[in-house]
N, C-alpha and C positions, 0 to 999 in steps of 0.2 A: 412915945406919943400915942395917945389913946385913939383907937379907931372910932370913927363915927358910927352911931347906931345904924343897924341895917346893912352894915358892910361885912358881916360875918361870912366866912367861906361857905360857899354853897355846898349842899350835900352831894351834888353831882359834879364830878371833876370836869374841868374844861379841857383836859388833855385826853387825847383819844386812847392812849395806851395805859391809862390809869384805871384800874378796876374799882368798882364799888364794893365795899366790904360791909357786911352787916349780917347779923343773924346767922353767923357761921356759914354763909354761902358766898360764893364768888361768881360774879356775873361779868362777862366781857361784852361790851357793846361794840357792834360792828358799825363803823362810820363810813368807810370807803369801800366801794364795790370792787376796787382793784386789789384788795388784800389777797395774798397768796394762801392757798389751802392745799393740803396734801390729802389725797384720797387713796385708799387701798384698792387695787384692781379687783374687780368682781371675779369670782371663780369661773373658769371656762365652761361654757354650756356643752355637754357631751353631744356629739353628732349621732343621729340615728343611723343604724347600719343600712348601707345601701344595697339594693338588690343586685344580684350578679349581672354584670354587663359584659358580654363576650367581646365587645369592641375594645375594651380596655386591655384585652389580652392578645391583641393582634401583634404580629411581628413581621419582619421581612421574610418572605418565603425563601426556602432553601431547596426542598426536595423537588418541587415542580420545575424550577429553572435547571437544576442539574439533570433531571430526566430529559427535558427538552433538548438541552445542549448535547447530551449523550446520544440521543436518537439521531440528531443531525450529523454529528461527527461520524458515527458508525455507518450511516447511510452513504455519506460522501466516500469514506474509505472502501466500502463494499462496491460502490459504483466504479471507483478507480481500479479495483481488482477485476471487476467484470470485463472492462475493456472490450466493448462490443465489436469495434472494427476488427480486432484480431481474432475473434471467435465466431463471427457471423458466418453462416453457411453461404456457399456461392449462390448468387442470384437473389439474395435477400439484402435488405437495406436497413441500417440502424436508423432510429428516430433521433433527429438532432445530430447527424453525423459530423457537423462542423465543430462539435464539442470534443470530437476524437475519443480519447479513452473514457470520457465521462458521458458519452452518448448512451441512449437507451435501446433496449431490445425492441424488435418489431411489435406493432400494436397487437397482432393476433397472438403473440407469445406472452406479452405482459402489457395489458391495457392500462396499467397504472403508472406507466413510464418508470420502469425499474430494471433490475438486472435479470439475468437468466437464472433458472432454478439451480444450476450447478454452483454458481457463485453464492447464492443464498445458503446452500448446503455447506459450502466451505466455511462460511462465516458463522455457522452454528444454527442453521435452520433445522426445523423439526421434521424428522422422518421416522415413522413408527418402527420400521424394521431395524434401524440403527439403535433405537432405544431398547427394544425388547431382545433382539438377537445379538447385538454387539456390545451391550452394556453401556451405551453412551447416554446415561441418564442425565448428564449435564445439559443436554439439548433442551430438556424441559425448562431450563432456566435461561440459557443463552439466547434462545429464539425470542425472548421477551424484548430484547434490545433491537430487533430487526423490523424494518418496514419494507413492504413489497414494492413500493414505488413512490414517486413524488406526490401523487394525489392522496395516497393513504397517509403519507408523512404529514402533509398539510392538514388533513382532517384530524389526525391524532394530536397534532400540536394545538389546533384550535380547541379541541375538547379539553386538553390539559389546561389551557388558559381559562376556558369558561367554567369548567367543573373542578379541576384539580386545585387551582388557586383558591377557589371559594372554600373548599374543604380545609386546605392548609392554613388559611388565615384564621380559622376558628380552632383547629385541632392540632396545629403544629406539624412539623415535617415527619416525625417518627411514625405516626399513624398513617399518613399518606403513603410513605415508603412501604410499610407493611401491607397495606391494602393493594398497592400496585403490584408488588412482587408476588404476593400470595395468589392474587386473582389471575395473573399471567400463568403461574404454575398450575392452578386448578383448571384453567381453560386448556392448557396443553395436555393435561392428563385425559380430559374428556375427548379431546381431538384425537389423541393417539389410540384411545380405545375404539373409536368408531371409524377412523379413516386410516387406511394403510397405503403404502407405495405412492405417497404424494408429499412433496416438500412444502412446508408452511412456515410463515412468519407469524408472530403472535403479539406484536406490540399493541394491536387493537384489542386483544383479549384483556391485557392489563388496563387499558383505557376504559374498556367496558366495565371492568371491576370498579373503577372510580365512579362511573355513572351509576352502577347498581348501589354503591355505598352512599352516593348522594341521594338517591331515591329513598333508601332506608333512613337517612338523616331527616328528610322531610316528613316521613311517616311517623317516626318515633318521637320527633320533636315538633309535632304539628302546631302546638300552641305557641311555641317560641319562634317559628319560622315566618319570615317576612317574604312577600312576593311569591306566594306558593304557586300560583298559576303560571307565572313566568318561569320559575325554576322547573316545574314539571314539563313545560313546553320545550325548553331547550334540552332537557334530558331525553325526551322523546325524539327530538330532531337528531341529536348526536347518535342515539341508538340506531335509528333508521339508516343513517349514513354508514355506520360501521357494519351493519348487517348487509347493506348494499355491496360493500367491498367484499364481503364474505362470499358473494356469488361468483367472484372472479377467481382466476388461478392464483395460487400461492397464499390465499387467505381463506380461513376456514370458519364457518359459522358455528361449528361445534365448539371451537375454541372461544369464540365470542360469547356464546351462550353460557359456557362453563365459567368464563371470567366474570360475566355479569352476575351469575348466581352466587359465586364465591364472594364477590364484592358486596352484594346485597346482604348476605349473612354477616360479613365482617362489619358492615355499617351499623347493624344493631349491637354489635359487640363493642366497637371502638368509638362510635360517634354519638354518644349520649350527651346532651347539653343539660346544664342545671335548669331546674324548673323556674318559672316566673315567680319572683318574690323570694328566691333563695338569697340568703345573706352570705356574701363571700367573706369567710373568715379563715380561708386556707393559709393566709400569710401570717396569721396570729398564733400565739401560743394557746394552749388548751384553756388556761384561765381567762385570757383576754377574749377568746371566742365565747366562753360561757357568759362573760359580762356583756358582750355585744348582743348576744341573743336574748338577754334578759332585760335590755334597756327599754324596750317598747312592749308593755304587756298587752296592748291592743293588737299587736301583730305577732301571731304565734309563729314559732320557728317553722320554716319550710325545709323539707329534706332536699338534698341535692338532686336525687333522682326518685321518681315514683315507682310504685309496684309494677306498673305496666312495662316500664323501661327495663327494670331488673329481670322480669319474667322473660321478655324478648331476648335479653342479653344471654341468659342461661340457655334458652332453647336454641338460639342461633349458634352459640358456641358448640353445643353438642352436635348440631347438624353439620356445620362446616368441618369440624375436626373429624367426625365420623366418615363423611363422604370423601374427604381428601385421603384419609388413611385407607379406606376400602378401595378407592380407585387406584391408588398407587400399588397396593398389593395385587389387585387383579391385573394391573398392567404388567408387572414384572413376572407374574406366573404365566403370562402370555395367553390368557383366556380370551377366546374369540367372542366378545360380547356383541359384535355387529353381525353375527350370523343370521341370515335371512332378512337383513335390513337393505332392501333394494333401493330405498330412497335416500340412504345416507350420503351417497356420492353427490346428490344435488345440493346438499347443505354446504359442500365444499366448493363446488364449481358447477354452474349451470351451462351445459354445452350449447352449441349452435346459436350463439348470440353474435358477438364480435370478437371472440377469442377461441382458442383451442384449449380444451381442458386436458391436463396431463393424465396419463394413464400408465398401466392399466389400473382399474379399480378392483379391489378384492372385497367382496361382501359376503363370502361364505367361508 
């Protein structure tokens, strides 16, 4: 049967999936908006390297809590050994006698609420003649763990919380432990050189080392330090408290000064922070680090430490190593460096206040 005129198939297909063919080209016409299409994912956009952020490297402190617990445990054991009621002289009275073996020596003997000098010496206290004449050099280290009384213990624990934790959260436990121990040793060397015939503890010398190191941290990392005025204020406050205890029996300001200076030098050596804008690539391989540092041509690579920091690090290293070595040598050859120093004894204990300074003093 013939088709009526004008009923020829249209050039355009009425089916959606039928393509138009002609002139060697194929064209598909999209009719429905809900057709499925597959798109290849775009390549990931490389992230720009981030400046070094010390907060990302914080961790749970180890050194400071261990030091604090050690100080408390040693003090309790030393007080139990002291046993004031069994060793008090007739007619004298222990402070807090109701605590029995844990009671304290009379106020005029130990105004910091602590043990007698003999107990401190038994537990590793510092005495110059035992170090130089008896070869007991281990006392230069053992006395770092000793506190002269409750007041000094509380002050040192507070300084450890305020200063020690702040350093450790940025620089980890190894550096804090090195500064603490070395500063206590340096303070003991200076104390033994200038003060003889007096028993001392030196936990505060080690704490003063952390204070000195924190001051060096603020100075050498000035541009990266936040709350500068607040940090300097609390460092000054802790220093004055420690020096105040140094005017009492069994604590020596020569040790405090030596510990502070040792820690101050070690702060320039060990507490350098990366400069602002430094790209932290230490966790990457050498090739990856090169790529990261070349991603942003508008941001030139920033070195981890600047020339000022490096210069201070080298100078402080020479000073602290040289002084510690020289002081130790002079100490063990028993050279009298305090000859003619009539005021040295007042740095160890100021008499005629509310306590009795032990003696005798030897200044010649």
